[in-house]
C-alpha positions as CSV (number, residue, x, y, z in Angstrom):
1,X,1.7,38.1,8.7
2,X,0.4,34.5,8.8
3,X,-1.7,35.1,5.6
4,X,-2.5,32.2,3.5
5,X,-0.3,32.1,0.4
6,X,-1.3,30.8,-3.0
7,X,1.3,28.0,-2.5
8,X,-0.3,27.2,0.9
9,X,-3.7,27.1,-0.7
10,X,-2.6,24.8,-3.6
11,X,-0.8,22.5,-1.1
12,X,-4.0,22.4,1.1
13,X,-6.2,21.4,-1.9
14,X,-3.6,18.8,-3.1
15,X,-3.7,17.2,0.4
16,X,-7.6,17.2,0.4
17,X,-7.7,15.7,-3.1
18,X,-5.2,13.0,-2.1
19,X,-7.3,12.3,1.0
20,X,-10.8,12.4,-0.5
21,X,-10.5,11.6,-4.2
22,X,-9.8,7.8,-3.8
23,X,-13.4,7.5,-2.5
24,X,-15.1,10.2,-4.6
25,X,-13.4,10.0,-8.1
26,X,-13.9,13.7,-8.8
27,X,-10.5,14.4,-10.4
28,X,-9.0,13.0,-13.5
29,X,-5.6,14.5,-13.5
30,X,-3.6,17.0,-11.4
31,X,-0.8,19.2,-12.6
32,X,0.9,19.7,-9.2
33,X,4.2,21.0,-10.5
34,X,2.5,23.5,-12.9
35,X,0.0,24.6,-10.2
36,X,2.8,25.1,-7.5
37,X,4.9,27.1,-10.0
38,X,1.9,29.3,-10.9
39,X,1.2,29.7,-7.1
40,X,4.8,30.8,-6.4
41,X,4.5,33.4,-9.2
42,X,1.3,34.6,-7.8
43,X,2.8,34.9,-4.3
44,X,5.9,36.8,-5.7
45,X,3.5,39.2,-7.5
46,X,1.5,39.8,-4.4
47,X,4.6,40.8,-2.5
48,X,5.7,43.2,-5.3
49,X,2.3,44.8,-5.9
50,X,-0.1,46.4,-3.5
51,X,-3.4,44.5,-3.3
52,X,-5.3,46.9,-5.6
53,X,-3.3,46.0,-8.6
54,X,-3.9,42.2,-8.4
55,X,-6.3,40.5,-10.7
56,X,-9.6,39.2,-9.2
57,X,-8.8,35.5,-9.0
58,X,-5.1,36.1,-8.2
59,X,-3.6,32.8,-7.0
60,X,-6.9,31.0,-6.7
61,X,-6.8,27.3,-7.7
62,X,-9.4,26.0,-10.2
63,X,-10.4,22.5,-11.4
64,X,-11.6,22.5,-15.0
65,X,-13.9,19.8,-16.5
66,X,-12.0,17.2,-18.5
67,X,-13.5,18.4,-21.8
68,X,-11.7,21.8,-21.6
69,X,-8.2,22.2,-23.0
70,X,-5.4,23.6,-20.9
71,X,-2.1,23.8,-22.8
72,X,-0.4,25.6,-19.9
73,X,3.1,26.8,-20.4
74,X,3.5,24.6,-23.4
75,X,4.4,21.5,-21.4
76,X,0.8,20.4,-21.9
77,X,0.7,18.3,-18.8
78,X,-3.1,18.1,-18.7
79,X,-4.9,16.0,-21.2
80,X,-8.4,17.1,-22.1
81,X,-10.1,13.7,-22.8
82,X,-13.8,14.0,-22.1
83,X,-13.3,11.0,-19.9
84,X,-12.2,8.8,-22.8
85,X,-9.0,6.8,-23.0
86,X,-8.9,7.6,-26.8
87,X,-7.7,11.2,-26.2
88,X,-5.0,10.4,-23.7
89,X,-1.8,11.9,-25.0
90,X,-3.6,14.6,-27.1
91,X,-2.0,18.0,-26.8
92,X,-3.9,21.2,-27.4
93,X,-2.1,23.9,-29.3
94,X,-3.4,26.5,-26.8
95,X,-5.7,27.0,-23.8
96,X,-9.4,27.0,-24.2
97,X,-10.8,30.6,-24.5
98,X,-12.3,30.4,-20.9
99,X,-9.0,29.1,-19.6
100,X,-7.1,32.0,-21.1
101,X,-9.5,34.4,-19.4
102,X,-9.2,32.5,-16.0
103,X,-5.4,32.6,-16.2
104,X,-5.5,36.3,-17.1
105,X,-7.7,36.9,-14.0
106,X,-4.9,35.2,-12.0
107,X,-6.4,31.7,-11.5
108,X,-4.1,28.7,-11.0
109,X,-5.2,25.6,-13.0
110,X,-4.9,22.7,-10.6
111,X,-6.2,19.9,-12.8
112,X,-9.2,18.4,-14.5
113,X,-12.5,17.3,-13.0
114,X,-14.2,14.0,-13.9
115,X,-17.4,13.8,-15.9
116,X,-19.7,11.4,-17.7
117,X,-17.6,10.1,-20.6
118,X,-18.2,12.2,-23.8
119,X,-20.4,14.5,-21.7
120,X,-23.1,11.8,-21.5
121,X,-23.2,11.4,-25.2
122,X,-21.8,8.0,-25.9
123,X,-24.8,5.7,-25.4
124,X,-27.9,5.6,-23.2
125,X,-27.9,3.8,-19.9
126,X,-24.4,4.6,-18.8
127,X,-24.3,5.6,-15.1
128,X,-24.1,9.3,-14.5
129,X,-20.5,10.4,-13.6
130,X,-18.7,7.3,-15.0
131,X,-15.8,7.5,-17.3
132,X,-12.9,5.1,-18.0
133,X,-10.5,7.8,-17.1
134,X,-11.7,8.4,-13.5
135,X,-14.1,5.6,-12.7
136,X,-17.5,6.3,-11.0
137,X,-17.9,9.7,-9.5
138,X,-19.6,9.5,-6.1
139,X,-22.1,11.8,-4.5
140,X,-20.4,13.1,-1.3
141,X,-23.7,13.5,0.6
142,X,-25.2,10.0,-0.1
143,X,-22.7,7.7,-1.9
144,X,-25.5,5.5,-3.2
145,X,-27.3,8.5,-4.8
146,X,-26.5,9.8,-8.3
147,X,-24.0,12.6,-8.6
148,X,-25.9,13.5,-11.8
149,X,-24.2,14.4,-15.0
150,X,-22.3,15.4,-17.0
151,X,-20.2,17.9,-14.9
152,X,-20.3,15.5,-12.0
153,X,-16.6,15.8,-10.9
154,X,-16.8,19.6,-10.9
155,X,-19.8,19.6,-8.6
156,X,-18.4,16.8,-6.3
157,X,-15.0,18.5,-6.0
158,X,-16.6,21.9,-5.1
159,X,-19.0,20.2,-2.6
160,X,-16.2,18.3,-0.9
161,X,-14.0,21.4,-0.8
162,X,-11.3,19.8,-2.9
163,X,-11.0,23.3,-4.4
164,X,-13.2,26.4,-4.2
165,X,-13.7,27.0,-7.9
166,X,-14.6,24.5,-10.6
167,X,-15.7,24.9,-14.2
168,X,-18.4,22.8,-15.8
169,X,-20.2,22.7,-19.2
170,X,-23.8,22.2,-20.0
171,X,-25.7,21.2,-23.1
172,X,-28.9,20.2,-21.4
173,X,-28.7,19.8,-17.6
174,X,-25.0,19.2,-17.2
175,X,-24.3,22.1,-14.8
176,X,-27.7,22.4,-13.2
177,X,-28.2,18.7,-12.3
178,X,-24.9,17.9,-10.7
179,X,-25.1,21.3,-8.8
180,X,-28.5,20.3,-7.5
181,X,-27.5,16.8,-6.4
182,X,-24.2,17.9,-4.8
183,X,-25.6,21.0,-3.0
184,X,-23.5,23.6,-4.8
185,X,-24.2,26.7,-6.8
186,X,-24.1,26.3,-10.6
187,X,-24.3,29.1,-13.1
188,X,-25.4,28.1,-16.6
189,X,-24.7,31.3,-18.6
190,X,-26.5,32.5,-21.7
191,X,-25.0,30.6,-24.6
192,X,-22.1,32.7,-26.0
193,X,-21.5,34.7,-22.9
194,X,-18.5,32.3,-22.3
195,X,-16.4,31.0,-25.2
196,X,-16.6,27.4,-26.3
197,X,-13.3,27.5,-28.2
198,X,-11.0,24.7,-27.1
199,X,-13.8,22.8,-25.5
200,X,-15.2,19.4,-26.5
201,X,-18.9,20.3,-26.9
202,X,-22.0,18.6,-28.3
203,X,-24.1,21.4,-29.6
204,X,-23.0,25.0,-30.5
205,X,-26.7,26.0,-30.2
206,X,-26.9,24.9,-26.6
207,X,-23.5,24.3,-25.0
208,X,-22.2,26.8,-22.5
209,X,-19.4,26.9,-19.9
210,X,-20.0,28.1,-16.4
211,X,-18.7,28.0,-12.8
212,X,-19.7,25.6,-10.0
213,X,-18.8,26.9,-6.5
214,X,-20.1,26.7,-3.0
215,X,-21.6,30.2,-2.8
216,X,-23.4,32.5,-5.2
217,X,-20.8,35.2,-4.7
218,X,-17.9,32.9,-5.5
219,X,-19.6,31.7,-8.7
220,X,-20.4,35.3,-9.8
221,X,-16.8,36.4,-9.4
222,X,-15.7,33.4,-11.5
223,X,-18.4,34.1,-14.1
224,X,-17.1,37.7,-14.3
225,X,-13.6,36.5,-15.2
226,X,-14.9,34.1,-17.9
227,X,-17.2,36.1,-20.0
228,X,-16.4,38.1,-23.2
229,X,-15.8,38.1,-26.9
230,X,-13.4,35.4,-28.4
231,X,-12.4,35.5,-32.1
232,X,-12.3,31.7,-31.9
233,X,-16.0,31.5,-31.1
234,X,-16.8,34.7,-32.8
235,X,-20.4,34.6,-33.8
236,X,-21.9,33.4,-30.5
237,X,-19.6,35.5,-28.2
238,X,-20.1,38.7,-30.3
239,X,-23.9,38.3,-30.1
240,X,-23.8,37.7,-26.3
241,X,-21.2,40.3,-25.4
242,X,-23.9,43.0,-25.6
243,X,-25.5,41.3,-22.5
244,X,-22.4,42.0,-20.3
245,X,-23.3,44.8,-17.9
246,X,-21.2,47.9,-17.5
247,X,-19.3,47.5,-14.2
248,X,-19.6,43.7,-14.2
249,X,-21.7,41.2,-12.4
250,X,-20.4,41.7,-8.8
251,X,-22.7,44.8,-8.4
252,X,-25.7,42.5,-8.5
253,X,-24.8,40.6,-5.3
254,X,-27.6,42.5,-3.7
255,X,-28.9,41.2,-0.4
256,X,-32.3,42.9,-1.1
257,X,-32.4,41.5,-4.7
258,X,-35.8,39.8,-4.4
259,X,-37.6,43.0,-3.7
260,X,-40.1,43.9,-6.4
261,X,-39.1,41.0,-8.7
262,X,-41.8,39.0,-10.5
263,X,-41.1,35.3,-10.0
264,X,-43.0,32.8,-12.0
265,X,-43.7,29.4,-10.4
266,X,-44.0,26.7,-13.1
267,X,-46.2,24.7,-10.7
268,X,-48.0,22.4,-13.1
269,X,-44.9,21.4,-15.1
270,X,-42.3,20.9,-12.4
271,X,-43.5,21.0,-8.8
272,X,-44.9,17.5,-8.6
273,X,-44.1,16.2,-5.1
274,X,-45.8,13.7,-2.9
275,X,-48.1,15.4,-0.5
276,X,-46.4,15.8,2.9
277,X,-42.9,15.3,1.4
278,X,-40.0,17.3,2.6
279,X,-39.7,18.9,-0.9
280,X,-43.3,20.1,-0.8
281,X,-42.8,21.7,2.6
282,X,-39.4,23.2,1.8
283,X,-40.6,24.9,-1.4
284,X,-43.6,26.3,0.4
285,X,-41.3,27.7,3.1
286,X,-39.0,29.1,0.4
287,X,-41.8,30.8,-1.4
288,X,-43.0,32.4,1.8
289,X,-39.5,33.6,2.5
290,X,-39.3,35.1,-1.0
291,X,-42.7,36.9,-0.4
292,X,-41.3,38.3,2.8
293,X,-38.3,39.5,0.9
294,X,-40.6,41.5,-1.3
295,X,-40.9,39.3,-4.3
296,X,-44.1,39.1,-6.3
297,X,-44.9,35.4,-6.9
298,X,-46.9,34.5,-9.9
299,X,-48.1,30.9,-9.2
300,X,-49.7,28.0,-11.1
301,X,-48.1,28.8,-14.4
302,X,-47.8,26.2,-17.1
303,X,-45.7,26.1,-20.2
304,X,-48.3,25.1,-22.8
305,X,-45.8,23.3,-24.9
306,X,-43.8,21.5,-22.2
307,X,-44.8,18.0,-23.2
308,X,-43.9,18.9,-26.8
309,X,-40.6,20.3,-25.7
310,X,-39.7,17.1,-23.8
311,X,-40.7,15.1,-26.8
312,X,-38.7,17.3,-29.1
313,X,-35.7,16.9,-26.9
314,X,-36.0,13.1,-27.4
315,X,-36.4,13.3,-31.2
316,X,-35.7,16.5,-33.0
317,X,-33.1,17.9,-30.6
318,X,-31.4,14.5,-30.4
319,X,-31.1,14.3,-34.3
320,X,-29.7,17.8,-34.4
321,X,-27.3,17.1,-31.5
322,X,-26.0,14.0,-33.3
323,X,-25.1,16.1,-36.4
324,X,-23.7,18.9,-34.3
325,X,-21.5,16.6,-32.2
326,X,-19.7,15.1,-35.1
327,X,-19.0,18.6,-36.6
328,X,-17.9,20.0,-33.2
329,X,-15.7,17.0,-32.2
330,X,-13.9,16.7,-35.6
331,X,-13.3,20.5,-35.5
332,X,-11.8,20.3,-32.0
333,X,-9.6,17.3,-32.9
334,X,-8.4,19.0,-36.1
335,X,-7.0,21.9,-34.0
336,X,-5.0,19.8,-31.6
337,X,-1.2,20.2,-31.8
338,X,-0.9,16.4,-31.6
339,X,-3.4,13.6,-31.0
340,X,-3.6,9.8,-31.3
341,X,-7.1,10.3,-32.8
342,X,-8.1,12.8,-35.4
343,X,-11.8,12.1,-36.0
344,X,-15.0,10.6,-34.5
345,X,-14.4,7.5,-36.6
346,X,-10.9,7.1,-35.0
347,X,-12.5,7.2,-31.6
348,X,-15.1,4.6,-32.6
349,X,-12.2,2.4,-33.8
350,X,-10.3,3.0,-30.6
351,X,-13.3,1.9,-28.5
352,X,-13.7,-1.3,-30.6
353,X,-10.0,-2.1,-30.0
354,X,-10.1,-1.4,-26.3
355,X,-13.4,-3.1,-25.3
356,X,-12.5,-4.0,-21.7
357,X,-11.3,-0.6,-20.5
358,X,-14.2,1.2,-22.3
359,X,-16.7,-1.4,-21.1
360,X,-18.0,-1.9,-24.6
361,X,-20.0,-5.1,-24.0
362,X,-21.9,-3.4,-21.3
363,X,-22.5,0.1,-22.8
364,X,-21.7,0.1,-26.5
365,X,-21.4,3.4,-28.3
366,X,-24.7,3.9,-30.1
367,X,-24.7,7.7,-30.0
368,X,-21.2,7.8,-31.4
369,X,-22.2,5.5,-34.2
370,X,-25.4,7.5,-34.9
371,X,-23.4,10.7,-34.9
372,X,-20.8,9.3,-37.3
373,X,-23.6,8.4,-39.7
374,X,-24.7,12.1,-40.0
375,X,-23.7,14.5,-42.7
376,X,-23.7,18.0,-41.3
377,X,-26.6,20.4,-41.0
378,X,-29.0,19.4,-43.8
379,X,-32.8,20.0,-44.4
380,X,-33.8,17.6,-41.5
381,X,-31.6,19.5,-39.1
382,X,-32.7,22.9,-40.3
383,X,-36.3,21.7,-39.7
384,X,-35.4,20.7,-36.1
385,X,-33.8,24.1,-35.6
386,X,-36.9,25.9,-36.8
387,X,-39.1,23.7,-34.6
388,X,-36.9,24.4,-31.5
389,X,-37.1,28.2,-32.2
390,X,-40.9,28.0,-32.4
391,X,-41.0,26.1,-29.1
392,X,-38.9,28.8,-27.5
393,X,-41.2,31.5,-28.8
394,X,-44.4,29.7,-27.7
395,X,-42.9,28.4,-24.5
396,X,-40.6,30.4,-22.2
397,X,-40.6,33.7,-24.2
398,X,-44.4,33.8,-24.3
399,X,-45.1,33.0,-20.6
400,X,-42.5,35.5,-19.4
401,X,-43.9,38.2,-21.6
402,X,-47.6,37.5,-20.8
403,X,-46.9,37.5,-17.1
404,X,-44.2,40.2,-17.1
405,X,-41.9,37.8,-15.3
406,X,-38.3,38.6,-14.3
407,X,-37.5,34.9,-13.7
408,X,-39.0,31.5,-13.6
409,X,-38.4,29.1,-10.8
410,X,-38.3,25.3,-10.8
411,X,-37.0,22.6,-8.5
412,X,-33.6,21.0,-9.1
413,X,-32.7,20.8,-12.8
414,X,-36.3,19.9,-13.8
415,X,-36.5,22.8,-16.3
416,X,-33.2,22.0,-18.0
417,X,-34.7,21.2,-21.4
418,X,-36.9,24.3,-21.4
419,X,-33.8,26.4,-20.8
420,X,-31.4,24.4,-23.0
421,X,-33.3,24.7,-26.3
422,X,-33.1,28.5,-26.3
423,X,-29.6,28.9,-24.9
424,X,-31.2,30.5,-21.8
425,X,-29.3,31.1,-18.5
426,X,-30.0,29.6,-15.1
427,X,-28.6,29.6,-11.5
428,X,-29.2,26.7,-9.2
429,X,-28.9,27.3,-5.4
430,X,-29.1,24.6,-2.7
431,X,-32.7,24.4,-1.5
432,X,-32.8,21.4,0.9
433,X,-32.1,17.8,1.6
434,X,-34.6,15.0,1.0
435,X,-35.5,12.5,3.8
436,X,-32.7,10.2,2.6
437,X,-30.2,13.1,2.8
438,X,-29.9,13.7,-1.0
439,X,-29.6,17.4,-1.8
440,X,-31.9,19.3,-4.1
441,X,-31.8,22.8,-5.5
442,X,-34.0,25.6,-6.5
443,X,-33.4,26.8,-10.1
444,X,-33.9,30.4,-11.2
445,X,-34.0,30.8,-15.0
446,X,-34.6,33.6,-17.4
447,X,-34.4,34.9,-21.0
448,X,-31.0,35.5,-22.7
449,X,-28.8,38.0,-20.9
450,X,-30.8,38.0,-17.7
451,X,-27.8,37.1,-15.5
452,X,-27.9,40.4,-13.6
453,X,-31.5,39.7,-12.5
454,X,-30.8,36.0,-11.8
455,X,-27.8,36.9,-9.7
456,X,-29.8,39.4,-7.6
457,X,-32.5,36.9,-7.0
458,X,-30.2,33.9,-6.4
459,X,-27.9,35.8,-4.0
460,X,-30.8,37.4,-2.1
461,X,-32.5,33.9,-1.8
462,X,-29.2,32.2,-0.7
463,X,-28.5,34.9,2.0
464,X,-32.1,34.7,3.3
465,X,-32.2,30.9,3.5
466,X,-28.5,29.7,4.0
467,X,-29.5,26.1,3.3
468,X,-26.2,24.6,2.3
469,X,-24.3,22.4,4.7
470,X,-21.1,20.6,3.9
471,X,-21.1,16.9,3.4
472,X,-19.7,14.6,6.1
473,X,-16.7,13.1,4.5
474,X,-14.7,9.9,5.1
475,X,-11.0,10.8,4.7
476,X,-8.5,8.2,3.5
477,X,-5.5,8.0,5.8
478,X,-2.6,9.5,3.9
């Protein structure tokens, strides 16, 4: 007796959200009625079945990023809006592929998490974590610090324990960076391991959906429930499904997972800290711990093409993303059961007609306009794809082969572009807190399908260091 019920858990999180979210702006929308009904069904099933027969996330509440469709039981109470007022009132015909899988695993969809509007792809210079739907997301550790983007609300909510499980999406840094700045664990899966169907994405080449949680083991159990083939994202999920290990990912939560692993330190590209800084000391300590745990550290590595990669991201990748975004968004909008807007050009018009709410004078919508001006994947975009493929081959692939590495390590989300351009996976784990209290992470990255290795290393590191501490929160009086 006295066990926590699913209903009790949902009610607890609803109270925490009501208390904390007025200050933190991590949540866009809550479906309290739908979540409580699902929790009651989960509790009834738990009474009927013995524990062995229950699905892995049975009755566990989840917040999904506000670019992920949840049609629910047809009442469609949650709008997926990517933070934009233009999509309020849009109704998905069905759940996103990852939401279908989460529900099948027993998860209860509690609501949507805030984000940078249009996943940070509206215009340059917009503050990370701001959207007209939710306002400015706030870092729970240091309110004046960035929450980073674009899966800001997912990371804030997990960090502040508004829920144990959140789902984010990443094109180039959008899971890794908020996870780092909010001291939570983010898994950015190999592109195609998780379906993008029913998700507002920027780039089919780079976009991926993954969990943001407080511990590696929580994130791994959620990843387990999300992966797999989806006919609605057929090519990418079919390709990646061969990476899913027999027996699942939980078996790699190995306390001794660092032993014998070859870990490449991308020192020259990413570990640039002021001498005597907390970061310099913390990473030195972490590397010593990893050696003690039996890891083989290969230091002073350099990606020869790193500057080229960063330049490519600013030019070639950007041009490709502009073309991909228009195609992806128009395709998503065309599949909605109903929607006030049906195309990118409708959204541009909406913003022009609602300039105050969308803060048009301040921010504009230059990326949306540039994207609207594209015409699909033509010769210029094909050239950009070829160039990115070459950079992957000469960059990460080459350095890992030449040094027989299992993983590379970098601070925070600094390696995000290196990992984005090839659809490579990464796990960020809390690593420390700067002198001003702002969290920072360690990132383990690898080649496609290397999740089993990344999980072993990330879990072993987390258990050996136990860095994460919860933020000290100001509750509103409710």
